[in-house]
C-alpha positions in Angstrom: 0.0 0.0 0.0 1.3 3.4 -0.9 2.1 6.0 1.8 2.1 9.8 1.4 3.5 12.3 3.8 0.9 15.1 3.8 3.2 17.5 5.7 5.5 18.0 2.7 4.6 20.3 -0.2 5.1 17.4 -2.6 2.9 15.1 -0.6 0.0 17.6 -0.3 0.3 18.2 -4.0 0.1 14.5 -4.7 -3.0 14.2 -2.6 -4.6 17.2 -4.4 -3.8 15.7 -7.8 -5.3 12.3 -6.7 -8.5 14.0 -5.5 -8.7 16.1 -8.7 -8.3 12.9 -10.9 -11.3 11.5 -9.1 -13.3 14.7 -9.8 -12.3 14.5 -13.5 -13.7 11.1 -14.3 -17.0 12.5 -15.7 -19.3 11.1 -13.1 -19.9 11.6 -9.3 -17.1 10.0 -7.2 -16.9 9.6 -3.4 -13.6 9.8 -1.6 -13.4 8.6 2.0 -10.9 9.7 4.6 -10.8 7.3 7.5 -8.7 7.3 10.7 -8.8 7.3 14.5 -10.3 10.1 16.5 -8.2 13.3 16.5 -6.1 12.3 13.5 -7.1 15.4 11.5 -9.6 13.9 9.1 -11.9 16.9 8.9 -9.0 19.4 8.4 -7.6 17.4 5.5 -11.0 17.0 3.9 -11.7 20.7 4.1 -8.3 21.5 2.8 -8.7 19.2 -0.2 -12.1 20.7 -1.0 -10.8 24.2 -0.8 -8.1 23.4 -3.4 -10.6 22.0 -5.8 -12.4 25.4 -6.2 -16.0 24.3 -5.7 -15.7 20.9 -7.4 -15.9 19.0 -4.1 -18.3 18.9 -1.2 -17.4 17.6 2.3 -20.0 15.3 4.0 -18.7 14.1 7.4 -19.8 10.8 8.9 -20.4 12.5 12.2 -23.7 13.9 11.1 -25.1 10.5 11.7 -24.4 10.6 15.5 -27.6 9.5 17.3 -29.2 12.3 19.3 -28.4 12.6 23.0 -32.0 11.6 23.9 -31.7 8.4 21.9 -28.4 7.6 23.4 -29.9 8.0 26.8 -32.8 5.8 25.9 -30.5 3.1 24.6 -28.1 3.4 27.6 -25.2 4.3 25.4 -24.5 7.9 26.4 -21.3 6.9 28.2 -20.0 5.4 25.0 -20.8 8.2 22.6 -18.6 7.9 19.5 -18.6 4.1 19.5 -19.8 2.4 16.3 -23.2 1.6 17.7 -23.9 5.2 18.6 -24.3 6.2 15.0 -27.0 5.5 12.4 -24.7 3.5 10.1 -27.5 2.3 7.9 -28.6 5.9 7.3 -25.1 6.9 6.4 -24.9 4.1 3.9 -28.2 5.2 2.4 -26.9 8.7 2.0 -23.8 7.5 0.3 -26.0 5.6 -2.2 -27.9 8.8 -3.0 -24.7 10.8 -3.4 -23.3 8.2 -5.8 -26.3 8.6 -8.1 -27.3 12.3 -7.8 -30.6 13.7 -8.9 -29.8 15.8 -12.0 -31.9 18.7 -10.6 -32.1 18.7 -6.9 -29.4 18.9 -4.2 -28.9 16.2 -1.7 -29.0 17.5 1.9 -26.7 15.8 4.4 -26.7 16.2 8.2 -23.9 17.8 10.2 -22.7 17.4 13.7 -22.5 20.7 15.6 -19.9 20.4 18.4 -21.3 23.5 20.1 -24.6 21.7 20.5 -23.1 18.2 20.7 -26.0 17.1 18.5 -26.5 16.3 14.8 -28.5 18.8 12.7 -30.5 17.5 9.7 -30.3 19.1 6.3 -27.3 21.2 7.1 -25.0 20.4 4.2 -26.3 20.8 0.6 -24.5 18.8 -2.2 -25.4 20.3 -5.6 -26.0 17.8 -8.4 -23.1 19.2 -10.5 -20.4 18.7 -7.8 -18.2 15.9 -9.2 -16.5 14.8 -6.0 -17.9 14.2 -2.5 -15.3 13.8 0.3 -16.6 12.0 3.3 -14.6 11.5 6.5 -15.0 9.6 9.7 -13.8 6.9 12.0 -15.6 3.9 10.7 -15.5 4.0 6.9 -13.4 0.8 6.9 -15.3 -1.4 9.4 -16.3 -4.7 7.9 -19.0 -5.9 10.1 -22.6 -5.1 11.1 -24.4 -2.1 9.4 -21.0 -0.5 8.6 -20.0 -3.4 6.2 -21.6 -1.8 3.1 -19.8 1.5 3.5 -16.4 0.5 2.0 -18.1 -0.7 -1.2 -19.8 2.7 -1.6 -16.5 4.6 -1.7 -14.4 4.9 -4.8 -11.2 5.4 -2.8 -10.5 5.5 1.0 -7.4 7.1 2.5 -6.3 6.1 6.0 -5.0 9.1 8.0 -2.2 8.5 10.6 -0.9 10.8 13.3 1.5 9.8 16.1 -0.6 8.7 19.1 0.8 11.2 21.6 -0.1 14.2 19.5 -3.4 12.7 18.6 -4.4 12.2 22.2 -3.3 15.7 23.2 -5.5 17.1 20.5 -8.5 15.0 21.6 -8.1 16.2 25.2 -7.8 19.8 24.1 -10.9 19.4 21.9 -13.0 18.1 24.8 -11.8 20.9 27.0 -12.7 23.5 24.4 -16.2 22.1 24.3 -16.7 22.3 28.1 -15.3 19.2 29.8 -12.9 19.7 32.7 -9.4 18.6 31.8 -9.3 15.6 34.1 -12.7 14.4 32.8 -11.5 14.9 29.2 -8.4 12.9 29.9 -10.4 10.1 31.4 -12.9 10.1 28.5 -10.1 10.0 25.9 -8.3 7.1 27.7 -11.5 5.1 28.2 -13.7 5.9 25.1 -11.7 7.6 22.3 -8.7 5.3 22.5 -10.9 2.2 22.5 -12.5 3.5 19.3 -9.0 4.2 17.9 -8.0 0.6 18.3 -11.1 -0.5 16.5 -10.5 1.9 13.7 -6.9 0.7 13.3 -8.1 -2.8 12.4 -9.4 -1.4 9.1 -6.2 0.2 8.0 -5.3 -2.5 5.4 -8.6 -2.0 3.6 -7.6 1.5 2.6 -6.2 2.4 -0.8 -3.6 4.9 0.6 -2.0 5.7 3.9 -1.6 9.5 4.6 0.8 10.4 7.4 0.9 13.7 9.3 3.3 15.1 11.7 2.4 17.5 14.6 3.4 20.5 12.5 0.7 19.7 9.9 -2.1 20.8 12.3 
C-alpha cells in the first residue's frame, strides 16, 4: 500500500492531484478519509475541498451521530462515539444517494455541531453538479454489522495516521474547548476515544492509501 507524507509540499500536491483525478472522471465520485479520533480527518477533507475550487463537497460521517436523547434511551450515552452510537444504515443510504445524484435537486446531508453536541439534519447541501464528495469519519473501513456496506460505496479510501501522543493531546484539548474539565477529558479519551481508535486501526489494510501527518501539519 502506498504512503504519502501530507506534511510535505510534494505530498500535499500528490493528494490534491489524486483527488482532482477522481473529480475529473466524468461522473460523481466519493472519496473517503478514515482514521482514528483526533487524526485530522476533517481538516484534511476541508483543505482538499478548498483546493478544488467548488468541485468537491465535504460530508462528514459525524452527522449520523444518534441524538443525545436516543443515546440516553439506549443506555449508550457513556460510549458516545462508538460504532453503535451512529446511524450507520442511514449513512450508507446517504452514500448511495450521493453516488447517483438527482440531476436537478441537491442532496441534503446532516452535520454534527460540536457547540450543541447534536446532529443537525439538512445542514449540508450537495449540488448535483459537484463531481466529488469527500466524506470523512472513523468507521469507513469497518467490515461488520451495518458498517459493512460503506467501504463498497466509496471509490477510494485514505487512512490518516498521526502519532498517538499528538493525537491524544488534540483530543483532550478538543474536549476541554467544548466544556469538559481537563481531568474528565483525559479520562474520556483514555476510556472511550482510544478504545475506538484501536477498533479503527483494524481497518487500515482495507484503505487504498495511507496518509501520514506530523504534529506540524495541524
